[in-house]
N, C-alpha and C positions, 0 to 999 in steps of 0.2 A: 503493500500500500504506499502511495507517495503522499507525503506531508509537505506543505508548503504554508508559510506563515505569510499573512497579507496583513501589512501595516503601513500607516501613513509614511513612516520612514523609507519605505521601500517604493514610494510613489503610488501605491494603492491603497484603498480604504474601504470602509463600509459603503460609502457613496459611490464608490467606483466599481461595485459588484451588485448591479441591480437584481439579478435573478436570486442571488444568495438573499439579499435584503428582502425581496418580495416574498419569499417563502418563509423566512425566519420571522417575519412581522406580520404573518398571515393570520386573520381571524374573521369570524362572520361578522360582516358590517351590517346586517339587517336592523339590528336594534338601534345602533348609532344612526343609521339613516332615517329611522322612524322619528327618533328623537329630534334630529336635525329639522326635519320637515314640520314637527310639531313646534319646534322654537321659532322657526321663520313664520309660522301661522300666528304666533302670539306677538311677534316684535316687528315683522315688516308690513308696511302698509302697501297693499296692492299685491299683484301676483309676482311670484318668483320664477324667472325664466332662465336667466344667465348667471352663472356661478364661476367665480375665480378661486383658484387654490394656490396661495404662495407655497413655495417649497413643497411641491406636489410629489416629489420622489417617483416611484414607479407608476403612479397614476392609478392606484386602487381605489382610492375614494372617488376621484372624478369618474372612474369606469362605472362605479355602483350608482352615482348620481345620474349619470347618462342613461343608464339602464331604467331609471325613473323618468326619463323624458326630458332632463334639464339639458340646456346648452353649457358645455363646459370649456373652461381653458385653464391651463396651469402654467407654472414657470418653476424652473429649478437652476441652481447654479452648476449642477454637475452635468457634463454632456453625456455621460453614460445613462444616467437617469432620463435625461430628456429623450435620448434615442429610444430607450425602453418603452417609456410611456407613451411616446408618439405611435409606436408600433401597436400598442395595446388600444389606444383611442381612435386610431385611424377608422375602424370598422363602424364605430358609433359616432363618428363626426367631431370628436373632441381634438382640441389642439394643445400642443405644449411648446413653450418657448423657452429659451435660454435666458436666464437672468437671475439677479441676487435680489434679496428682499429690501435692501437699501435703496437701490437705484432704478428697479424695474418699473416701466410705464405700461400699464395694461392697454391692449388694444379694445377701444370702445368702452362702454359702461355696463357695469353689473349690478344685479339685485342683492347678491350675497357673496360674501368671500368667507372662505374657512381655513383655519390653520391650526391642526391637531398634533397631539402628543409632543408639545412643547418645542416645535421648530422654531417658534419665534426666541427660543432661549439661546439661539445661536448669536443673537444680537447682544452683545456684551456691554456696549456703551449706549448712555441716553440718546446721544445724537444719532446713532443708528437706528434706535428703536423709534424715535420720532419721525426719522425720515421715512422709515417703513409705513408707519401708521398714515403719514401724509400721502405716500404713494398710493395706499390701498383706498384711502378716502377718495383721492382723485378717480379711482377706478370705480366707485360706487355712485349710484344714483343717489340724490338726496333722500335720506331716511333709509338707506340701504344697510344692511347689517353685516358685521364682521364678528365670526364666532372664533374665539381664540382659546386654546386648551393649554393649561401648564399648571405645575404645581409651585407651591411656595417653599422657602427654606425651612429647615427642621423636620424633613420626614422621619417618622420613627423607622426602626429597623425593618419591620415588616412591609412598609411601602418603599423604602429605599433601595430594596433589591427585588429584582423580578428574574423569575426563572429558577431552574432551566425550563424553558418553553420550547417544546419540541413539535416539529411540524414536518410533514412530507408532501411533496407534490412534484409532479413531472420528473419522477425518478431522483429527485433531489431531498435528501433528509438533512434538517438542521436542527441544532440545539442552541437556544440562546440565553443568555444570561446578561443582565444589565444591571448595574448597582452604582449608587452614590458612594464614593470612597471617602470624600471630605468636602465640607463647605467652608469657604474663606469668606465670613460675613463682612469682613473690613473691606476687601476688594470685591464683594459681591460675586463670587466665582463658585460654582459647583463642579467638582471635578469627579468625572462619571467614567466607568470602564464597561465597555461592551465587548463581549466574547461570544463568537459564534463558530461552532464547529459544524462544517458543511461536508457531505459525503455523497458521491455517486458512484456507484459500482466500485472500482479500487482507487478512486482519486478521494482524498480526503485533504481539505482546506480549512485553515484557522484564521478567523480574524480577531485580533485582540488588540484593542487600542483604546487610548484615553479620549474623551470628549470633554471640553470646557464649556459649559454653560452658564448662563446668568443665574444667580442665585436670587430668586424674586421675593421681595418683601412688599407686603400689601400697600403701605404707604407710598412707597417709591413708584409702584405700578400705577396707582390712583392719580398722583401728581404728574406722571407722563400723560396719562389720559387726558387730564385736565389742560394740558399744553398742546394736546393733538386736535384734530378735526372731530373727534368722536365724543360720545357720552357713554358711560358704563351703565346699563340698564338693568342688567339681570346677570346673576351667577347661578350655575347648575352643578350639582355633584356628578361625579363620573358615572354614578347610578342613574343620572338623569332626572333626579329629584331637584326642585327649587333649593337654593342656598340662601338662607336669609341674608339681605343686604346689609343689615345692622350687626351681623356676627363676624368677629375677627376671622380672617382666613390664614391659615398656617398650613405647614407642610402636613400635619396630621390627617389633613382633609383630602390629600391625594390630588390627582388630575382634576382640576376644575374648568369648566366651560364658562368663558367670560363673553357676554354678549354686549357688543359695542354697536352703537347706532351712529351713522354719520349724520352730522348737523345740517341743518337748511331746510327742514321740513320734508313732507312726504311729497 
């Protein structure tokens, strides 16, 4: 059996290996899509037809939304992800562009944007986060909604480690572990490690790399939103129940969905 280490130092990474990523992070999206549609029904004025996904990765979410009849567009900074997602979405009329969350300007106007599983956490600086919110607001019609999912600092051990999560698809077997190794509250950095063992027939590959994400604090996030073209109107648990707006949000609550509405009226 052949072993090869895939790491950022070698010029390859998790985001350069879309097939491994797609299988390793695969799960049934039906309940989450049901929740998103319900959320839009509660918070979006008028019909939702066009959806934008920043950092769309392999296009799994966009494909699930296209299957429900939406027009979908995504973007991602990884050329490998863009190529993979483009092939996936071509049969359903979806489109994926190359771009990063700070500078990408979307084609046309959208009713909704979604950013799940803390992809926004890769924006480490306030200026980058604000630029992203401004670019996303530009892409939305007035009153459009941006649903952003992330967790706050201080996750307890049972939430700070995920896996091993095992999947198998298209002859590829994966075992995923993701954990928060430490948090630097002074610099607002969360140091996390992803390890995936992927095997197909006699080939075995290992991705083992550190990811540095933003360490989110509630007050800081709310101040950023106040400076942005959005209003925070609702928060939901990752189990999809409403989270009380007057209740402090910390890491013990897991990945929360934040509903941002672009200003300017419906």
